[in-house]
DORO-539595 format. One record per atom (N, C-alpha, C, CB): chain; atom name; x, y, z. Coordinates in steps of 0.1 Angstrom, whole numbers, plus 5000, padded with zeros to 4 digits. Glycine has a CB too. Example, Ala and Ser with C-alpha at 12.3 -4.5 7.8 and 13.67 -1.06 7.14 Angstrom:
residues 2
REC kette atom   px   py   pz
REC     A    N 5132 4943 5078
REC     A   CA 5123 4955 5078
REC     A    C 5132 4967 5078
REC     A   CB 5113 4955 5090
REC     A    N 5128 4978 5071
REC     A   CA 5137 4989 5071
REC     A    C 5129 5000 5079
REC     A   CB 5141 4994 5057
//
This chain:
residues 202
REC kette atom   px   py   pz
REC     A    N 9438 3055 2835
REC     A   CA 9427 3062 2829
REC     A    C 9432 3073 2820
REC     A   CB 9418 3068 2840
REC     A    N 9424 3078 2811
REC     A   CA 9428 3087 2801
REC     A    C 9418 3099 2800
REC     A   CB 9430 3081 2787
REC     A    N 9424 3111 2802
REC     A   CA 9415 3123 2801
REC     A    C 9417 3129 2787
REC     A   CB 9419 3134 2812
REC     A    N 9406 3130 2780
REC     A   CA 9406 3133 2766
REC     A    C 9398 3146 2763
REC     A   CB 9400 3122 2758
REC     A    N 9403 3155 2755
REC     A   CA 9396 3167 2751
REC     A    C 9405 3178 2746
REC     A   CB 9388 3172 2763
REC     A    N 9399 3188 2740
REC     A   CA 9407 3199 2734
REC     A    C 9415 3206 2745
REC     A   CB 9398 3209 2727
REC     A    N 9426 3213 2741
REC     A   CA 9434 3220 2751
REC     A    C 9427 3231 2758
REC     A   CB 9447 3225 2744
REC     A    N 9431 3235 2769
REC     A   CA 9426 3246 2777
REC     A    C 9412 3244 2782
REC     A   CB 9426 3258 2768
REC     A    N 9409 3231 2785
REC     A   CA 9395 3228 2789
REC     A    C 9394 3221 2803
REC     A   CB 9389 3220 2779
REC     A    N 9404 3221 2810
REC     A   CA 9403 3216 2824
REC     A    C 9409 3203 2827
REC     A   CB 9389 3215 2827
REC     A    N 9416 3196 2818
REC     A   CA 9422 3183 2821
REC     A    C 9433 3184 2831
REC     A   CB 9428 3177 2808
REC     A    N 9442 3193 2829
REC     A   CA 9454 3195 2838
REC     A    C 9448 3200 2852
REC     A   CB 9464 3205 2833
REC     A    N 9438 3209 2851
REC     A   CA 9433 3214 2864
REC     A    C 9426 3202 2872
REC     A   CB 9422 3225 2861
REC     A    N 9420 3193 2865
REC     A   CA 9414 3181 2871
REC     A    C 9425 3172 2877
REC     A   CB 9406 3173 2861
REC     A    N 9436 3171 2870
REC     A   CA 9447 3163 2875
REC     A    C 9452 3169 2889
REC     A   CB 9459 3162 2865
REC     A    N 9454 3182 2889
REC     A   CA 9459 3189 2901
REC     A    C 9449 3187 2912
REC     A   CB 9461 3204 2898
REC     A    N 9436 3188 2909
REC     A   CA 9426 3186 2920
REC     A    C 9426 3171 2925
REC     A   CB 9412 3189 2914
REC     A    N 9428 3162 2916
REC     A   CA 9429 3148 2921
REC     A    C 9442 3146 2930
REC     A   CB 9430 3138 2909
REC     A    N 9453 3151 2926
REC     A   CA 9465 3150 2934
REC     A    C 9463 3156 2948
REC     A   CB 9477 3157 2927
REC     A    N 9457 3168 2948
REC     A   CA 9455 3174 2961
REC     A    C 9445 3166 2970
REC     A   CB 9449 3188 2959
REC     A    N 9435 3160 2963
REC     A   CA 9424 3153 2970
REC     A    C 9430 3140 2976
REC     A   CB 9412 3150 2961
REC     A    N 9438 3133 2968
REC     A   CA 9443 3120 2972
REC     A    C 9453 3121 2983
REC     A   CB 9449 3113 2960
REC     A    N 9461 3131 2982
REC     A   CA 9472 3133 2992
REC     A    C 9482 3122 2992
REC     A   CB 9466 3133 3006
REC     A    N 9485 3117 2980
REC     A   CA 9495 3106 2978
REC     A    C 9506 3112 2969
REC     A   CB 9488 3093 2972
REC     A    N 9518 3105 2970
REC     A   CA 9529 3110 2961
REC     A    C 9525 3110 2946
REC     A   CB 9541 3101 2963
REC     A    N 9530 3119 2939
REC     A   CA 9527 3120 2925
REC     A    C 9539 3122 2916
REC     A   CB 9517 3132 2922
REC     A    N 9541 3114 2906
REC     A   CA 9551 3116 2896
REC     A    C 9545 3122 2884
REC     A   CB 9559 3102 2893
REC     A    N 9550 3134 2880
REC     A   CA 9544 3141 2869
REC     A    C 9554 3142 2858
REC     A   CB 9540 3156 2873
REC     A    N 9550 3136 2846
REC     A   CA 9559 3134 2835
REC     A    C 9554 3142 2823
REC     A   CB 9561 3120 2831
REC     A    N 9562 3152 2818
REC     A   CA 9558 3160 2807
REC     A    C 9567 3157 2795
REC     A   CB 9559 3175 2810
REC     A    N 9579 3151 2797
REC     A   CA 9588 3148 2786
REC     A    C 9596 3135 2790
REC     A   CB 9597 3160 2783
REC     A    N 9600 3128 2779
REC     A   CA 9609 3117 2781
REC     A    C 9622 3118 2774
REC     A   CB 9602 3104 2776
REC     A    N 9624 3129 2767
REC     A   CA 9636 3132 2760
REC     A    C 9647 3137 2769
REC     A   CB 9634 3142 2748
REC     A    N 9659 3132 2767
REC     A   CA 9670 3138 2775
REC     A    C 9683 3136 2767
REC     A   CB 9672 3130 2789
REC     A    N 9693 3143 2770
REC     A   CA 9705 3144 2762
REC     A    C 9713 3131 2763
REC     A   CB 9714 3156 2767
REC     A    N 9714 3124 2774
REC     A   CA 9723 3113 2776
REC     A    C 9716 3100 2777
REC     A   CB 9731 3115 2788
REC     A    N 9702 3099 2777
REC     A   CA 9695 3087 2779
REC     A    C 9684 3086 2768
REC     A   CB 9689 3086 2793
REC     A    N 9681 3073 2764
REC     A   CA 9671 3071 2754
REC     A    C 9657 3072 2761
REC     A   CB 9673 3057 2748
REC     A    N 9647 3073 2752
REC     A   CA 9633 3073 2758
REC     A    C 9630 3060 2766
REC     A   CB 9623 3074 2746
REC     A    N 9635 3049 2761
REC     A   CA 9633 3036 2767
REC     A    C 9639 3036 2781
REC     A   CB 9638 3025 2759
REC     A    N 9651 3042 2783
REC     A   CA 9657 3042 2796
REC     A    C 9650 3051 2805
REC     A   CB 9672 3047 2795
REC     A    N 9644 3062 2800
REC     A   CA 9637 3071 2808
REC     A    C 9623 3066 2812
REC     A   CB 9635 3085 2801
REC     A    N 9617 3058 2803
REC     A   CA 9604 3051 2807
REC     A    C 9607 3041 2818
REC     A   CB 9599 3044 2794
REC     A    N 9618 3034 2817
REC     A   CA 9621 3024 2827
REC     A    C 9623 3031 2841
REC     A   CB 9634 3016 2823
REC     A    N 9630 3042 2840
REC     A   CA 9633 3049 2853
REC     A    C 9620 3055 2859
REC     A   CB 9643 3061 2850
REC     A    N 9611 3060 2851
REC     A   CA 9599 3065 2856
REC     A    C 9591 3054 2863
REC     A   CB 9590 3071 2844
REC     A    N 9589 3043 2856
REC     A   CA 9581 3032 2862
REC     A    C 9588 3026 2875
REC     A   CB 9578 3022 2852
REC     A    N 9601 3025 2874
REC     A   CA 9608 3020 2886
REC     A    C 9606 3029 2898
REC     A   CB 9623 3019 2882
REC     A    N 9607 3042 2895
REC     A   CA 9605 3052 2906
REC     A    C 9590 3051 2912
REC     A   CB 9607 3067 2901
REC     A    N 9581 3049 2903
REC     A   CA 9567 3048 2907
REC     A    C 9565 3036 2916
REC     A   CB 9558 3047 2895
REC     A    N 9571 3024 2912
REC     A   CA 9569 3012 2919
REC     A    C 9575 3012 2934
REC     A   CB 9576 3000 2912
REC     A    N 9585 3020 2936
REC     A   CA 9591 3021 2949
REC     A    C 9585 3033 2957
REC     A   CB 9606 3023 2948
REC     A    N 9576 3040 2951
REC     A   CA 9569 3051 2957
REC     A    C 9555 3048 2961
REC     A   CB 9570 3064 2948
REC     A    N 9550 3036 2958
REC     A   CA 9536 3032 2960
REC     A    C 9532 3034 2974
REC     A   CB 9534 3018 2956
REC     A    N 9519 3038 2976
REC     A   CA 9509 3041 2965
REC     A    C 9512 3055 2959
REC     A   CB 9495 3040 2970
REC     A    N 9511 3056 2946
REC     A   CA 9514 3069 2940
REC     A    C 9505 3070 2927
REC     A   CB 9529 3070 2937
REC     A    N 9505 3082 2923
REC     A   CA 9498 3086 2910
REC     A    C 9509 3090 2900
REC     A   CB 9488 3098 2912
REC     A    N 9509 3082 2889
REC     A   CA 9518 3085 2878
REC     A    C 9511 3093 2867
REC     A   CB 9525 3072 2873
REC     A    N 9514 3105 2865
REC     A   CA 9507 3114 2855
REC     A    C 9516 3115 2843
REC     A   CB 9503 3127 2861
REC     A    N 9510 3112 2831
REC     A   CA 9517 3113 2818
REC     A    C 9509 3124 2810
REC     A   CB 9517 3100 2811
REC     A    N 9515 3136 2810
REC     A   CA 9509 3147 2803
REC     A    C 9511 3147 2788
REC     A   CB 9514 3161 2809
REC     A    N 9500 3148 2781
REC     A   CA 9501 3148 2766
REC     A    C 9507 3135 2761
REC     A   CB 9509 3160 2761
REC     A    N 9501 3124 2764
REC     A   CA 9506 3110 2761
REC     A    C 9509 3109 2747
REC     A   CB 9496 3100 2765
REC     A    N 9502 3115 2738
REC     A   CA 9504 3113 2724
REC     A    C 9517 3119 2719
REC     A   CB 9493 3119 2716
REC     A    N 9523 3128 2727
REC     A   CA 9536 3134 2723
REC     A    C 9547 3127 2731
REC     A   CB 9536 3149 2726
REC     A    N 9544 3119 2741
REC     A   CA 9554 3112 2749
REC     A    C 9559 3099 2742
REC     A   CB 9549 3110 2763
REC     A    N 9549 3092 2737
REC     A   CA 9552 3079 2732
REC     A    C 9551 3079 2716
REC     A   CB 9542 3069 2737
REC     A    N 9562 3074 2710
REC     A   CA 9562 3073 2695
REC     A    C 9563 3058 2691
REC     A   CB 9573 3081 2690
REC     A    N 9564 3056 2678
REC     A   CA 9565 3042 2673
REC     A    C 9577 3034 2679
REC     A   CB 9565 3042 2658
REC     A    N 9587 3041 2681
REC     A   CA 9599 3035 2686
REC     A    C 9599 3031 2701
REC     A   CB 9611 3044 2685
REC     A    N 9591 3038 2709
REC     A   CA 9591 3035 2723
REC     A    C 9578 3029 2728
REC     A   CB 9593 3048 2731
REC     A    N 9568 3027 2719
REC     A   CA 9555 3022 2722
REC     A    C 9556 3008 2729
REC     A   CB 9546 3022 2710
REC     A    N 9562 2999 2722
REC     A   CA 9563 2985 2727
REC     A    C 9569 2985 2741
REC     A   CB 9571 2976 2718
REC     A    N 9580 2992 2743
REC     A   CA 9587 2993 2756
REC     A    C 9577 2998 2767
REC     A   CB 9600 3001 2755
REC     A    N 9570 3009 2763
REC     A   CA 9561 3016 2772
REC     A    C 9550 3006 2777
REC     A   CB 9555 3028 2766
REC     A    N 9544 2999 2767
REC     A   CA 9534 2989 2770
REC     A    C 9538 2978 2779
REC     A   CB 9528 2984 2757
REC     A    N 9551 2974 2777
REC     A   CA 9556 2963 2786
REC     A    C 9558 2968 2800
REC     A   CB 9570 2959 2780
REC     A    N 9562 2981 2802
REC     A   CA 9563 2986 2815
REC     A    C 9549 2989 2821
REC     A   CB 9571 3000 2815
REC     A    N 9539 2992 2813
REC     A   CA 9526 2995 2818
REC     A    C 9519 2982 2823
REC     A   CB 9518 3001 2806
REC     A    N 9519 2971 2815
REC     A   CA 9512 2959 2820
REC     A    C 9520 2946 2816
REC     A   CB 9498 2959 2814
REC     A    N 9533 2947 2817
REC     A   CA 9541 2935 2814
REC     A    C 9543 2927 2826
REC     A   CB 9554 2939 2808
REC     A    N 9555 2921 2828
REC     A   CA 9558 2912 2839
REC     A    C 9559 2919 2852
REC     A   CB 9570 2904 2836
REC     A    N 9564 2931 2852
REC     A   CA 9566 2938 2864
REC     A    C 9553 2942 2871
REC     A   CB 9575 2951 2862
REC     A    N 9551 2941 2884
REC     A   CA 9539 2944 2891
REC     A    C 9538 2959 2893
REC     A   CB 9538 2936 2904
REC     A    N 9527 2965 2889
REC     A   CA 9525 2979 2892
REC     A    C 9514 2981 2902
REC     A   CB 9520 2986 2879
REC     A    N 9513 2972 2912
REC     A   CA 9503 2973 2923
REC     A    C 9506 2986 2931
REC     A   CB 9504 2961 2932
REC     A    N 9495 2993 2932
REC     A   CA 9496 3006 2940
REC     A    C 9500 3018 2931
REC     A   CB 9506 3004 2950
REC     A    N 9501 3016 2918
REC     A   CA 9505 3027 2909
REC     A    C 9492 3030 2900
REC     A   CB 9517 3023 2900
REC     A    N 9487 3042 2902
REC     A   CA 9476 3046 2893
REC     A    C 9482 3054 2882
REC     A   CB 9465 3054 2901
REC     A    N 9480 3050 2869
REC     A   CA 9485 3057 2858
REC     A    C 9474 3065 2852
REC     A   CB 9492 3047 2847
REC     A    N 9476 3078 2852
REC     A   CA 9467 3088 2846
REC     A    C 9473 3096 2835
REC     A   CB 9461 3097 2857
REC     A    N 9467 3096 2823
REC     A   CA 9473 3103 2812
REC     A    C 9463 3113 2806
REC     A   CB 9478 3093 2801
REC     A    N 9468 3123 2800
REC     A   CA 9460 3133 2793
REC     A    C 9464 3133 2778
REC     A   CB 9461 3147 2799
REC     A    N 9454 3137 2769
REC     A   CA 9458 3138 2755
REC     A    C 9448 3148 2749
REC     A   CB 9457 3125 2748
REC     A    N 9453 3156 2740
REC     A   CA 9445 3165 2732
REC     A    C 9441 3158 2719
REC     A   CB 9452 3179 2729
REC     A    N 9449 3148 2715
REC     A   CA 9447 3142 2702
REC     A    C 9447 3126 2704
REC     A   CB 9459 3145 2693
REC     A    N 9435 3121 2708
REC     A   CA 9434 3107 2710
REC     A    C 9436 3099 2697
REC     A   CB 9421 3103 2716
REC     A    N 9433 3105 2685
REC     A   CA 9434 3099 2672
REC     A    C 9449 3095 2669
REC     A   CB 9429 3107 2661
REC     A    N 9458 3102 2676
REC     A   CA 9472 3099 2674
REC     A    C 9478 3087 2682
REC     A   CB 9481 3112 2677
REC     A    N 9469 3083 2691
REC     A   CA 9474 3071 2700
REC     A    C 9471 3058 2693
REC     A   CB 9466 3072 2713
REC     A    N 9480 3049 2694
REC     A   CA 9479 3036 2688
REC     A    C 9467 3028 2696
REC     A   CB 9492 3028 2689
REC     A    N 9459 3021 2689
REC     A   CA 9448 3013 2696
REC     A    C 9454 3004 2706
REC     A   CB 9441 3005 2685
REC     A    N 9466 2999 2705
REC     A   CA 9472 2991 2715
REC     A    C 9473 2998 2728
REC     A   CB 9486 2986 2711
REC     A    N 9474 3011 2728
REC     A   CA 9475 3019 2740
REC     A    C 9462 3022 2746
REC     A   CB 9483 3032 2738
REC     A    N 9452 3026 2738
REC     A   CA 9440 3032 2744
REC     A    C 9428 3023 2742
REC     A   CB 9437 3044 2737
REC     A    N 9429 3011 2736
REC     A   CA 9417 3003 2734
REC     A    C 9418 2989 2741
REC     A   CB 9415 3000 2719
REC     A    N 9430 2985 2745
REC     A   CA 9431 2972 2751
REC     A    C 9427 2972 2766
REC     A   CB 9446 2967 2750
REC     A    N 9421 2962 2771
REC     A   CA 9417 2961 2785
REC     A    C 9430 2962 2794
REC     A   CB 9409 2949 2789
REC     A    N 9429 2967 2805
REC     A   CA 9440 2969 2815
REC     A    C 9450 2980 2812
REC     A   CB 9447 2956 2817
REC     A    N 9447 2986 2800
REC     A   CA 9456 2998 2797
REC     A    C 9447 3011 2799
REC     A   CB 9461 2997 2782
REC     A    N 9446 3019 2789
REC     A   CA 9438 3031 2791
REC     A    C 9424 3029 2786
REC     A   CB 9445 3043 2783
REC     A    N 9417 3019 2791
REC     A   CA 9404 3016 2787
REC     A    C 9393 3024 2795
REC     A   CB 9401 3001 2789
REC     A    N 9397 3032 2804
REC     A   CA 9388 3041 2811
REC     A    C 9391 3055 2806
REC     A   CB 9390 3040 2827
REC     A    N 9382 3061 2799
REC     A   CA 9384 3074 2793
REC     A    C 9373 3084 2798
REC     A   CB 9383 3073 2777
REC     A    N 9378 3096 2801
REC     A   CA 9369 3107 2806
REC     A    C 9371 3118 2796
REC     A   CB 9372 3111 2820
REC     A    N 9359 3122 2790
REC     A   CA 9360 3132 2779
REC     A    C 9356 3146 2785
REC     A   CB 9350 3129 2768
REC     A    N 9365 3156 2781
REC     A   CA 9363 3170 2785
REC     A    C 9359 3178 2773
REC     A   CB 9376 3176 2791
REC     A    N 9346 3178 2770
REC     A   CA 9341 3185 2759
REC     A    C 9341 3200 2761
REC     A   CB 9326 3180 2755
REC     A    N 9339 3208 2751
REC     A   CA 9338 3222 2752
REC     A    C 9326 3226 2761
REC     A   CB 9337 3230 2738
REC     A    N 9327 3235 2770
REC     A   CA 9316 3238 2779
REC     A    C 9305 3245 2771
REC     A   CB 9321 3246 2791
REC     A    N 9293 3243 2775
REC     A   CA 9281 3250 2770
REC     A    C 9280 3264 2776
REC     A   CB 9268 3243 2772
REC     A    N 9271 3272 2770
REC     A   CA 9269 3286 2775
REC     A    C 9266 3286 2790
REC     A   CB 9258 3293 2767
REC     A    N 9258 3277 2795
REC     A   CA 9254 3277 2809
REC     A    C 9266 3275 2818
REC     A   CB 9243 3267 2812
REC     A    N 9275 3265 2814
REC     A   CA 9287 3262 2821
REC     A    C 9296 3274 2821
REC     A   CB 9294 3250 2816
REC     A    N 9297 3281 2810
REC     A   CA 9306 3292 2809
REC     A    C 9301 3304 2818
REC     A   CB 9307 3297 2795
REC     A    N 9288 3306 2818
REC     A   CA 9282 3316 2826
REC     A    C 9284 3313 2841
REC     A   CB 9267 3318 2823
REC     A    N 9283 3301 2845
REC     A   CA 9286 3297 2859
REC     A    C 9300 3299 2863
REC     A   CB 9282 3282 2861
REC     A    N 9309 3296 2853
REC     A   CA 9324 3298 2856
REC     A    C 9327 3313 2858
REC     A   CB 9332 3292 2844
REC     A    N 9321 3321 2849
REC     A   CA 9323 3335 2850
REC     A    C 9317 3341 2863
REC     A   CB 9317 3343 2838
REC     A    N 9305 3336 2867
REC     A   CA 9299 3340 2879
REC     A    C 9308 3337 2891
REC     A   CB 9285 3334 2881
REC     A    N 9314 3325 2891
REC     A   CA 9323 3320 2902
REC     A    C 9335 3330 2903
REC     A   CB 9328 3306 2899
REC     A    N 9341 3333 2891
REC     A   CA 9352 3343 2891
REC     A    C 9348 3356 2897
REC     A   CB 9358 3344 2877
REC     A    N 9337 3361 2892
REC     A   CA 9332 3374 2896
REC     A    C 9329 3375 2911
REC     A   CB 9319 3378 2888
REC     A    N 9324 3364 2917
REC     A   CA 9321 3364 2931
REC     A    C 9333 3364 2939
REC     A   CB 9313 3352 2934
REC     A    N 9344 3358 2934
REC     A   CA 9357 3358 2942
REC     A    C 9364 3371 2942
REC     A   CB 9366 3347 2936
REC     A    N 9361 3380 2933
REC     A   CA 9368 3393 2932
REC     A    C 9364 3402 2943
REC     A   CB 9366 3399 2919
REC     A    N 9373 3411 2947
REC     A   CA 9369 3422 2956
REC     A    C 9358 3430 2950
REC     A   CB 9381 3431 2959
REC     A    N 9350 3436 2958
REC     A   CA 9338 3443 2954
REC     A    C 9341 3453 2942
REC     A   CB 9331 3450 2965
REC     A    N 9352 3461 2944
REC     A   CA 9355 3471 2934
REC     A    C 9360 3465 2921
REC     A   CB 9366 3480 2940
REC     A    N 9363 3452 2921
REC     A   CA 9368 3446 2909
REC     A    C 9356 3438 2902
REC     A   CB 9379 3436 2912
REC     A    N 9345 3437 2909
REC     A   CA 9334 3429 2903
REC     A    C 9327 3436 2892
REC     A   CB 9324 3425 2914
REC     A    N 9322 3428 2883
REC     A   CA 9314 3433 2872
REC     A    C 9300 3437 2877
REC     A   CB 9312 3423 2860
REC     A    N 9295 3449 2874
REC     A   CA 9282 3453 2878
REC     A    C 9272 3449 2868
REC     A   CB 9282 3469 2880
REC     A    N 9276 3447 2855
REC     A   CA 9267 3443 2844
REC     A    C 9274 3432 2837
REC     A   CB 9264 3455 2835
REC     A    N 9267 3420 2837
REC     A   CA 9273 3408 2831
REC     A    C 9270 3408 2816
REC     A   CB 9267 3396 2837
REC     A    N 9264 3418 2810
REC     A   CA 9260 3418 2796
REC     A    C 9273 3416 2787
REC     A   CB 9253 3431 2792
REC     A    N 9283 3424 2790
REC     A   CA 9295 3423 2781
REC     A    C 9301 3409 2782
REC     A   CB 9306 3433 2785
REC     A    N 9303 3404 2794
REC     A   CA 9308 3390 2796
REC     A    C 9299 3380 2790
REC     A   CB 9311 3387 2810
REC     A    N 9286 3382 2791
REC     A   CA 9276 3372 2786
REC     A    C 9278 3371 2770
REC     A   CB 9262 3376 2790
REC     A    N 9279 3383 2764
REC     A   CA 9281 3383 2749
REC     A    C 9293 3375 2745
REC     A   CB 9281 3397 2744
REC     A    N 9304 3377 2753
REC     A   CA 9317 3370 2750
REC     A    C 9315 3355 2752
REC     A   CB 9328 3376 2759
REC     A    N 9308 3352 2763
REC     A   CA 9306 3338 2766
REC     A    C 9298 3330 2756
REC     A   CB 9299 3336 2780
REC     A    N 9291 3337 2748
REC     A   CA 9282 3330 2738
REC     A    C 9290 3329 2724
REC     A   CB 9269 3338 2735
REC     A    N 9302 3334 2723
REC     A   CA 9310 3332 2711
REC     A    C 9316 3318 2711
REC     A   CB 9320 3343 2710
REC     A    N 9314 3311 2700
REC     A   CA 9320 3297 2700
REC     A    C 9335 3297 2702
REC     A   CB 9316 3291 2687
REC     A    N 9342 3306 2696
REC     A   CA 9356 3306 2696
REC     A    C 9361 3309 2711
REC     A   CB 9362 3316 2686
REC     A    N 9353 3314 2719
REC     A   CA 9357 3318 2733
REC     A    C 9352 3307 2743
REC     A   CB 9351 3331 2737
REC     A    N 9349 3296 2737
REC     A   CA 9343 3286 2746
REC     A    C 9352 3278 2755
REC     A   CB 9335 3276 2738
REC     A    N 9365 3279 2753
REC     A   CA 9374 3272 2761
REC     A    C 9376 3279 2775
REC     A   CB 9388 3270 2754
REC     A    N 9377 3271 2785
REC     A   CA 9378 3277 2798
REC     A    C 9391 3286 2800
REC     A   CB 9379 3266 2809
REC     A    N 9401 3283 2793
REC     A   CA 9414 3291 2794
REC     A    C 9412 3305 2789
REC     A   CB 9425 3284 2787
REC     A    N 9403 3307 2779
REC     A   CA 9400 3320 2774
REC     A    C 9392 3328 2784
REC     A   CB 9393 3320 2761
REC     A    N 9383 3321 2791
REC     A   CA 9375 3328 2801
REC     A    C 9384 3332 2813
REC     A   CB 9364 3319 2806
REC     A    N 9393 3323 2817
REC     A   CA 9402 3327 2828
REC     A    C 9411 3338 2823
REC     A   CB 9411 3315 2831
REC     A    N 9416 3338 2811
REC     A   CA 9424 3349 2806
REC     A    C 9417 3362 2806
REC     A   CB 9429 3346 2792
REC     A    N 9404 3362 2803
REC     A   CA 9396 3374 2803
REC     A    C 9396 3381 2816
REC     A   CB 9381 3371 2798
REC     A    N 9394 3373 2827
REC     A   CA 9393 3379 2840
REC     A    C 9407 3383 2845
REC     A   CB 9387 3368 2850
REC     A    N 9417 3374 2843
REC     A   CA 9431 3378 2847
REC     A    C 9436 3390 2840
REC     A   CB 9440 3366 2845
REC     A    N 9435 3391 2827
REC     A   CA 9440 3403 2820
REC     A    C 9432 3415 2824
REC     A   CB 9439 3401 2805
REC     A    N 9419 3414 2827
REC     A   CA 9411 3425 2831
REC     A    C 9415 3430 2845
REC     A   CB 9396 3422 2831
REC     A    N 9419 3421 2854
REC     A   CA 9423 3425 2867
REC     A    C 9437 3432 2866
REC     A   CB 9425 3412 2876
REC     A    N 9446 3427 2857
REC     A   CA 9458 3434 2856
REC     A    C 9457 3448 2850
REC     A   CB 9467 3426 2846
REC     A    N 9447 3450 2841
REC     A   CA 9445 3463 2835
REC     A    C 9439 3472 2845
REC     A   CB 9435 3462 2823
REC     A    N 9430 3467 2854
REC     A   CA 9423 3475 2864
REC     A    C 9434 3480 2874
REC     A   CB 9412 3467 2871
REC     A    N 9443 3472 2878
REC     A   CA 9454 3476 2887
REC     A    C 9463 3486 2881
REC     A   CB 9461 3464 2892
REC     A    N 9466 3484 2868
REC     A   CA 9475 3493 2861
REC     A    C 9469 3507 2860
REC     A   CB 9478 3488 2847
REC     A    N 9456 3508 2859
REC     A   CA 9449 3521 2859
REC     A    C 9445 3526 2873
REC     A   CB 9436 3520 2850
REC     A    N 9450 3519 2883
REC     A   CA 9448 3523 2897
REC     A    C 9433 3524 2900
REC     A   CB 9454 3536 2900
REC     A    N 9425 3516 2894
REC     A   CA 9411 3515 2897
REC     A    C 9403 3527 2892
REC     A   CB 9409 3514 2911
REC     A    N 9409 3535 2883
REC     A   CA 9402 3547 2878
REC     A    C 9392 3544 2868
REC     A   CB 9412 3557 2873
REC     A    N 9392 3532 2862
REC     A   CA 9382 3528 2852
REC     A    C 9374 3516 2857
REC     A   CB 9390 3525 2838
REC     A    N 9361 3516 2854
REC     A   CA 9353 3505 2860
REC     A    C 9357 3492 2853
REC     A   CB 9339 3508 2857
REC     A    N 9355 3482 2861
REC     A   CA 9358 3468 2856
REC     A    C 9349 3465 2843
REC     A   CB 9355 3458 2867
REC     A    N 9337 3470 2843
REC     A   CA 9329 3468 2831
REC     A    C 9335 3473 2818
REC     A   CB 9315 3474 2833
REC     A    N 9341 3485 2819
REC     A   CA 9347 3490 2807
REC     A    C 9360 3483 2804
REC     A   CB 9350 3505 2809
REC     A    N 9367 3479 2814
REC     A   CA 9380 3472 2811
REC     A    C 9377 3458 2805
REC     A   CB 9388 3470 2825
REC     A    N 9367 3451 2810
REC     A   CA 9363 3438 2805
REC     A    C 9359 3440 2790
REC     A   CB 9352 3431 2813
REC     A    N 9351 3450 2787
REC     A   CA 9347 3452 2773
REC     A    C 9359 3454 2764
REC     A   CB 9338 3465 2772
REC     A    N 9369 3461 2769
REC     A   CA 9382 3463 2761
REC     A    C 9389 3450 2760
REC     A   CB 9390 3474 2768
REC     A    N 9390 3443 2770
REC     A   CA 9398 3430 2770
REC     A    C 9391 3420 2761
REC     A   CB 9400 3424 2784
REC     A    N 9378 3420 2760
REC     A   CA 9370 3411 2752
REC     A    C 9375 3414 2737
REC     A   CB 9355 3414 2753
REC     A    N 9376 3426 2733
REC     A   CA 9381 3429 2720
REC     A    C 9395 3425 2717
REC     A   CB 9379 3444 2717
REC     A    N 9404 3427 2727
REC     A   CA 9418 3422 2726
REC     A    C 9418 3407 2724
REC     A   CB 9426 3427 2738
REC     A    N 9411 3400 2732
REC     A   CA 9411 3385 2731
REC     A    C 9405 3381 2718
REC     A   CB 9404 3379 2743
REC     A    N 9395 3388 2714
REC     A   CA 9388 3384 2701
REC     A    C 9398 3384 2690
REC     A   CB 9376 3393 2699
REC     A    N 9406 3395 2689
REC     A   CA 9416 3396 2679
REC     A    C 9427 3385 2680
REC     A   CB 9422 3410 2679
REC     A    N 9431 3382 2693
REC     A   CA 9441 3372 2695
REC     A    C 9436 3358 2690
REC     A   CB 9445 3371 2709
REC     A    N 9424 3355 2693
REC     A   CA 9418 3342 2689
REC     A    C 9417 3342 2674
REC     A   CB 9405 3340 2696
REC     A    N 9412 3352 2668
REC     A   CA 9410 3353 2654
REC     A    C 9423 3351 2646
REC     A   CB 9403 3366 2649
REC     A    N 9434 3356 2652
REC     A   CA 9447 3355 2645
REC     A    C 9453 3341 2646
REC     A   CB 9457 3365 2652
REC     A    N 9448 3333 2655
REC     A   CA 9452 3319 2656
REC     A    C 9444 3309 2648
REC     A   CB 9452 3315 2671
REC     A    N 9433 3314 2642
REC     A   CA 9425 3304 2635
REC     A    C 9431 3301 2621
REC     A   CB 9411 3310 2633
//
């Protein structure tokens, strides 16, 4: 299966949740490049390890950056060639599905099951913020959600990773000030800091 969507939106978090829920061995691959072996050799090693570890979950992070034109045919042969992959669940993520060859993501028995992680709507963002706020100690909780709500309605702040960063950076600032400033004021300040950071990346 293939998890598809923009970065910072929960794909890796979902993978972690699946691994914890399944309670089975997991092989997590973020790169195939190495100094002394080719991509093809490393692909063979990964699948060989998965086959002797069954049942297991083989996770390929950022599939579009792992497989190139030179290694694609070899990868596909390992994925659904002569060797049996019984008991191996292959789960991949990608931020750029358009970079994947149709032979990888469109053919049956390959990555034909796709789950899309779209940008969360305002309601989802508000629920995420409420969850974070509820988990905090009372003195760290927001007393007024207006500042966070305004932030949550900004399109550029719609990714979950920015919401998480808002809370984490605010917590660090609150501790640095020894709790002398209210969380509401700190969040308001961090909203402005993050707004500038996001704008600089556009």
